[in-house]
N, C-alpha and C positions, 0 to 999 in steps of 0.2 A: 401732593394730592390732586385728584381731579374733582371737578364740580359736577354733581348729578342733581337733576331736578325731578321731583315727583309731583303728583297731582296736589299735594298738600303743603309741602315745604321743600326747602332747598338745604342740602347739607354738604359738608366736606367729607369725602370718603378717602382715607389714605389707601394708596395702591401698593406700596412696597414697604417691606420691613426687612432690612439687611439683605436687599437684593432679591427677595422672594415675593412673588405676587400673593397678596392677601385679599380675600373677599370679606369685607367687614359688613355686618348688618347695620342698616340705617336706623338711627334712633330718632325719636320725636324731638322737636326743638325744646331747648332749655332756656327759660327766662333768666334774666340777670339776677333776680332775687333767689331763684332756685340754685343757680351756680354758686352764689355767695354762701348759701346755707350748706351746700355740699362741701365747699372748701373748708368752712368752719368745723363741720363734723369730722372731716378727715384730719384736720390739724389737732382737734381735741383728742381723737382716738389715738393718733400717733404720740401725743404728749403723755397720755395715760399709759400706753404700752412702754414707752421709754422710762417713765417713772417707776413702773412695776418691774420691768425686766432688764433695764439698762439699754444702752444703745445698740446692742446686738453684735458688737465687734468680736466678742469671745464665743459666740454661739456658732457652732458648726453642725452640719448634718450628722446624725448619729450613725447612719449607714450610707456609704457611697458605693453603689453597685459597680461603677466603672473602676474604682480603685481595688475591688475585690476580684477582678477577673483573673489576675495572675497569681493570686495567693494560693497556698496549699489547700487541699480538700478539708483537712481537719479544722482549719481556720474558718473556712466558709460554713462548715457545719456548726461550729461553735457560735458564729455570728447569727446564723439562721435560728439557732435555739434562743439566743438573746432577744431576737425580734419578738418572740412570744411573750416576753416580759414587757407588757405594754406600759407598765409604770415608768420605764426608762424613757418613754416618748413624751410624757407630760410632766415628769418630776422636775425637769430642767427649767421649765417656765412656771413652776409652782410659786405663788406669791403669798404675801401675808393676807391679802384679801381673800384668796382661795382658802387659806387655812382657817380664817375666822368663820367663813361660811360653812365649811365642812365640820368644824367643831360644834357650831350651833346646831346644825342638822343632825350630827351624830349623837350629841347629848340628848336631844329631843326624841329621836327615834329610839334610842336605847331604853327610855322610860316606857315606851310601848312594847319594846321587844321582850323585856323581862317577864311580864305576866303572860304574854303569848307563848314564849318558849316553854314555860312551865306547863301551860295548858295544853299545848300541842304534843308534849311528851305523853300525855294521857292517851292521845289517839294512837301513838305508836305502841302503847302498853308497856312502857319502860318507866324507870324512876324519873321523877320530875327534874332531878339534877342533870340528867342526860340532855334535856332540852337546853339547859344553860351551856353544857359542853358544845352542843351543836351551834351555839351562837358565838363561839370564841375562835377557834382555829379556822373553820371554813371562811369566815368573814375576812380574815387577814390574807389567806391564800387567794381568795377571789379578787381582792384588790390588786394583786400583782399582775393579773393576766387579763382582766376584763376590759372591753372597749366601751362599756356603758357607764355613764357618769352618775346614774340615778338609781339603778336597780339595787335593792337591799336584799341580800340573800340571808337565809337562816331558816328556822322551822316555819313550815307553812302547812295549812290544814289539808290541802289536797294531796301533797306528796306524803304527808304523814299517814294518811289513810291508806294510800297505795302501799307504803312500806309495811304497815300492819297487816294488810291483806296478803301480801307476798310472804311475810315471815310466818304468819299463822298457817299458810298452806304448806310450808316446809317443816315447821316444828311438829314434834309428836304431841299427842294429847297429854301425856304425863311429863312434859318438859318442866324444868325448873326455870326460875327467873334468870339465873346466870346463863343457862343454855340459850334461852330466848334472846338475851342481850348479845351473845356471841353471834347468833344468826343475823341480827340486825346490823352489827358491825361488819360482818363479812359481806352482806349485801351492799353496805355503803362503799366498801373498798372496791368490790367488783363493778358496781354501777359507775364509780368514778373512773375506773380503768376503761370501761366501755365508752364512756363519754369522751375520754381522752383519745382513744383510738379513732372514734368517729370524727373528732375534730381534726386530727392529723391526716385522715384520709379524705377530708373535704366532704363529709356527709351531712353538713348542716342543712342542706336543702331538703332533707326528709321531713322537716317540720312543716313544709308547705303542702305535703300530700294529705294532711288531715284538714278537711274543710272547716271553715269557721262555724257553720251550723252544727257540725259534729262536736266541736270544742264547746259550744254553748250548751248543747244538750247534755254532754258528758259532765260538765262543770256543775250544772244544776242538779243532776242526779247525785253526784258525789257530795254536794253540800247537804242534801237531804239525808244521805246515808250517814254523814258525820253527825248531824243533829240527832238522828235516831240512836246512834251509838252512845249519846250522852243522856239518854233517858234513865239509865241506871243511877246516875248522880242526881238527876232531877227528882226521881221517886225515892231514892235512898234504899233501893232494893236491887239485888242482882237480877239481871235478865239474861237468859240464855243466848248464845251466839247463833246467828243465822242471817238470812237476807233482810233487807230493809222492811218488807211487808211483815215478815214474821216478828221482827223486833217491835214494830209499831203495834201489832196485835197483842203481843205479850205485855207491852207497857200499858195499853188500854185496859187489858183484863186486870192487871194489878191495881190500876187507878180506880176502876169502878167497883172492885171488890173491897176497896179500902185498905189493901195491904201496902201502905205507903208510909214512909217516914216524913211526916208533915213538916218537921223542922227543916229537913233538906229541901223540900218543895218550897217552903217559905223563903229560905235563904237564896235559892236559885232565882225565884221570881223577883225578889226584892233587889238582888244584885243586877239583874237584867234591866229592871225598871229604872234603877239608879243610873246605870250607864246610858240608857236610852234618853233619859231626861237631861242629863248633863250634856250629851252630844247635841240634842236638838236645841237646847238653850244656847249652847255655844255657837251653833250655826246661825241662830237668829240674832243674838246680841253681840257676840264676839267672833265673827266669822274668820278672822285672821289669827286668832290666838288658840293654840292647842290646849285643851283642858285636861288631857290624860285621864279620861273617865275610867279606863280599865285599871290604872294604878290606884285611883281613888277608891274604887270598889275593893281592890285587894287590901289596901291599908285599913279601910274601915271595917271590913268583916273579919280580918285577921285580929284586929284589936278587940272587936266585940266577942269573938270566940275565945280569945285569951282571957278576957275579963269575966265572961258569963259561962264559959265551958259548955257550949251548946252540944247536945247529944247527936252530933253528926261526925262523919269521918273526915279527918284532916290529913295533910300530906306528911306530917311528922318531921323529924329532924333530918335535914339534908347534910351530906358530908361537906366539909370545908376543905378548900385547896384546889389546885389546878390538876387537870387530868394528866396522867403519865402515859407516854406512848407505849403501845403494845400491838403486836401483830395478831389479828383474829385467827381463829381456827378455820382452816379450809377443809372442805369435804374430801374424803379419801376415795370413795367410789365414783365411777363415771356417771352412774344414774343420778346420784345425789348432786354431783357437780352440774349436770344438765338442768336440774331444778333451780339451782342457784343462778346459773347463767340466764335462763329464761326469765326468772323473776327480776334479775338485775337489769335486763334489757328493758323491761316494762318500766322500772323505776327511772332508768336513765332517759328514756324517751319522754316520759311524763314530766320529769323535772326540767328537761331542756325545753319542752314545749311551753311550759308555764313561764320560765325565765325569759325565753326569746320573745314571747308575746309582749311581756312587760317592757323589754328592752326596745322593741320596735315602737311601742306607744310613746315612750319618753324621748326616743331619738327624733321622731317626727315632731314632737312638741317643742323640743329645744334646738332642733336643727343641727345635729351632728351625726356622722356615719357610725354604724356598728357592723361587726363581722360575725356572722352566725357560727362559722367554724371556730373563731377565737373564743366566742362565748361558750361553745362546747368544751374547749380546752380549759377555760377558767373554771367552769362548773365541775369538770372532771377532776381537776387538781383539788378543788375544795372538798369534794366528797371523798376522794382518796385519802387525803391527809386528815380529814375529819373522822373517817373510820379508824384510823390509827390512834386517834385521841378520844375514843369513846363517844363519838357523835354519830347520830343516825343521818341518813341522806337529807340534803337541804335543797331548796330552790328559791327563786325570787318570791317576794311577798308584795302584792299590789298595794296594800294599805300603807306599809312602811315605805315603799318606793314613792308613792304619791306624796307622803309626808316629806321625804327628802326633797322632792321637786318643789313643793310649796314653800319650803324653808330656804331655798336658794343654794342647796348643795351643788357644787359645780364639778367635782372630781370624785373618783372612787374612794378617796381618803376617808370619807365619812364612815366606811365600814371598819377601818382601824380604830376610829374613835368609839364606835359601838362595842368593839371587842375589848377595848380598854375598860369601859364601864362594866362589862360582864366579868372581867378579871377582878375588879374591886368587889363585886357582889360575891364571887366565888371565894374570895379570900376572907372576907369579914362579915358579910351580911346574910349568908344563908341561914343562920339560926333564927332570924326574924320571921321566916316563913313557916315555922313549926306548926302554928295553929291556923294556917290558911286552909279553909274548907275546900274539898273537891267540888262542892256545889257551886262555889264562886268561879272556879275554873270552867265548869260546864256553862255557866252564864256568859263568860267571856267568849267561849266558842260560839254560843248561840248569837251573840251580838256581832261577832266578827264575820259570820257567814250570812248575814242578812242580804248583803249586796250580791252574793253569788247565786241566790235563788231568784232567777229571772225568767219569768214566763212571757214577758212582753216580746222577747225575740221570736218566740214561736208564733205569736199573733202576726208580727211583721212578716215573717217568712210565709205564712199562709196566704197573705195578701199579695206578696211579690213573686214567690217561686214555690210551687208545690213540690218540686224535686228537693229543694233545700229544706223545706218543711219535713219531708220524709226522712232526710238525714237527721234532723233534730230529734224526731220522734224515735227513730231507731236507736240513736245514741242514748237518749234518756231512758227509754223503757228497758233496754237490755242491761244498762248499768244499774238501774234501780232494782230490777227484779233478780238478776243473777249475781254479778260481782263486778268489782272495779276492773280486774284484769280482763274478764270476758268483754265487758263494755268497751274497753279501750281497743281491743283487737277487732271486735265487730265494727266499731266506729271507723277504724282505719280501713277495713275491708269495704265498708259501704262507701266511704269517700273515694277510694280507688275505683270501685265499680261504677260510680256515677261519672268519674273522669273518663273511664274507658267508653262508657255508653255515649257520652257527649262527643267524644273524639270520633267514634266509629259512625255516628249518625249526625253529621254537622248540619248547620243551616244552609239551605240552598234555595235560590230563587231563579225563575225563568224571566229573562229580560226581553223587552221590546223597545221599539223606538217611537217616541212621541211625534205626532204629525208636525212637520214644519221645523223640527229641531234636530240636533245631533245628540240629544240626551237619551239615556236608557231609562227604562222604568221597570216596574215589577210585572208579574204575570197578568194581573187584571187589565193593565194597559195594553198588553200584547193581544189579549182576547178582544178588547174594545176596538183597537185600531186595525187589526188584521194585517199588519205589516210583517215583513220578513217571512213570507209564506213558505219559502223553500229553505229556510234556515232555522236552526234551533240554537238559541243562545241562552246560556245560563251561567250563574255565578255561584261558587262554593266558597264559604268563609270558614276556614278550618286550619288545623295543623296537619300536614300530610304525613301520616304514619301508616303502618301496615294494616291495622284494623280498619282503616278507612276505605280500602281498595274495593271491597265487594259493594259497598254502598255507592261508591263512585261509578263503578261499571254498570250497576243496575239503572242509575239515573241517566247515563249516557245512552244505553240501549233503549230506554223509554223514549228519549228524544229522537233517536235515529229511526226507530221502527214505528212507534205510535204516531209520530208527527210527520212521517214520510219525508224527512229532511234530506237535502242534498249535502249541506254543509253543517257541521256542528262546531260552534265556537265555545271555548272554555275560558272563563275569567277566574283566575285563582288569586285569592288573598291567603297565601299559605307560606309557611316556612319550608323551603324545598327539601325533599328527602328522596333521592333518586331510587333507592330500593323500593320504597312504597309506591312511587309513581310508576316504576317499571312493572311491579306486580299488578297494579290497577290496570295498566294498558294490556297486560297479558289476559286478565279476565275480560277485558273489553273486546279484544281482537279475536279471541277464541271462537265465539259464536258468529262472528262477522265474516270469517274466511269463506264460508259457503254462500254468502249473499253479496 
């Protein structure tokens, strides 16, 4: 090593590693006490790893690209398919400590999953047991392929409402419950196939085209739509289908005319207040202990209804046993198949958007990488096999994923534990839900969606960026007034439109030189100093694409002709694109040839 001296400290910088010159970054000096602490931490970490996983003598890399170069094509294809089973990458180092953490997290989350699965089945407008089916096979399949250690998939309010919206748009007005269920199962299979194809084609990047303000506005509107759909259980009276404003107006008319089942109203409000009180008390006095307020409300009101026989509607007897695999009915006509494919694309995109957002949050929090294309594959397989086993489409749930994170779950194995608990419920415990009122399930939905109704984001966007605030308003109003499908399409179009507008009209500044220095400054300094009289110097900060060329040419012509410059300097902070730059220079030189 050679000795280098800086203005602050002197360090030893190694120059060569196996005969190759290496440029090493210089580190600040380390005291003797810090070096001792670092050595102790390293020794302790190595000791724990050897205790949990052995010395590593028998551990070999699962795939060695160099050894596969001369192998037959079918062997490489097979190994490439095995790479998608991400469970093979972490199951070899799975330890008892990981198992204990995953069992603890899975058992706890399953207690929350059971009432939510039954409640979210109401949003899809299918039997409550279908919600339990959606919490069984998809969880096991998702565990095999996912790269996220904390995302808990299953029934979720947003994707459930999207599925109901698409299915009602396809189903005929006089359809039976069995026909409607077949439509939902077909949508689940098709959306899974679309997600799988998108993942294999590397289209996971599409989730980045929907801006965060659009997602926030869309989510807030969907939460309000879901709450309005539960007014029929709150009032105990049927309310005609329609947009959210129409549903709210019809509900208010029933309430003020007194045409309300006050028992249903009392049970819904009481269940909501019970869950809210338990949750707030737990946050204040027992912040680290989950109190399962939703399960407490389900048990309490199921027992009260069983004992007192309250005159409100209950879910009735649920079938016992596991679902049997069956292939759903696919449409025969091309026009009907187009409706299914367009609806399945909306379901696939929405489910992936929700799940990927949650996966990113927890990957940043816990410091591990995720792959968007692999998450598409995992969710696609989960929905495909779920549709074969009588399950509607699923996505990640933020509340349950946050619970997994807080309980220390470290691998996707917690999903298998949750599925095991659902199996026990399906085999032996479904008769206990016979007297569970629908009003309690509506209260669970109201309580679960409180966090999704967030108008503070709109206030923040109004102060920081009016363009992003416009995106939030467009996504919210279109989704709330029209429909979930229309809102998602318009939100995506508005997000792409803003992207194109910002790309075609980038930020640009005219530069000048400060007196007595070699530093450049902005336009106001150029006007003040009066330097560079016969030159026009400006800087563009953008990505060089074709839509940018006209703006670029107009600004250069302004500098050449308006400022009567002899020389024009360009400073680009761009990602080079020769096609766009050539097109811009063509626009520039065309009017200059005569002058």
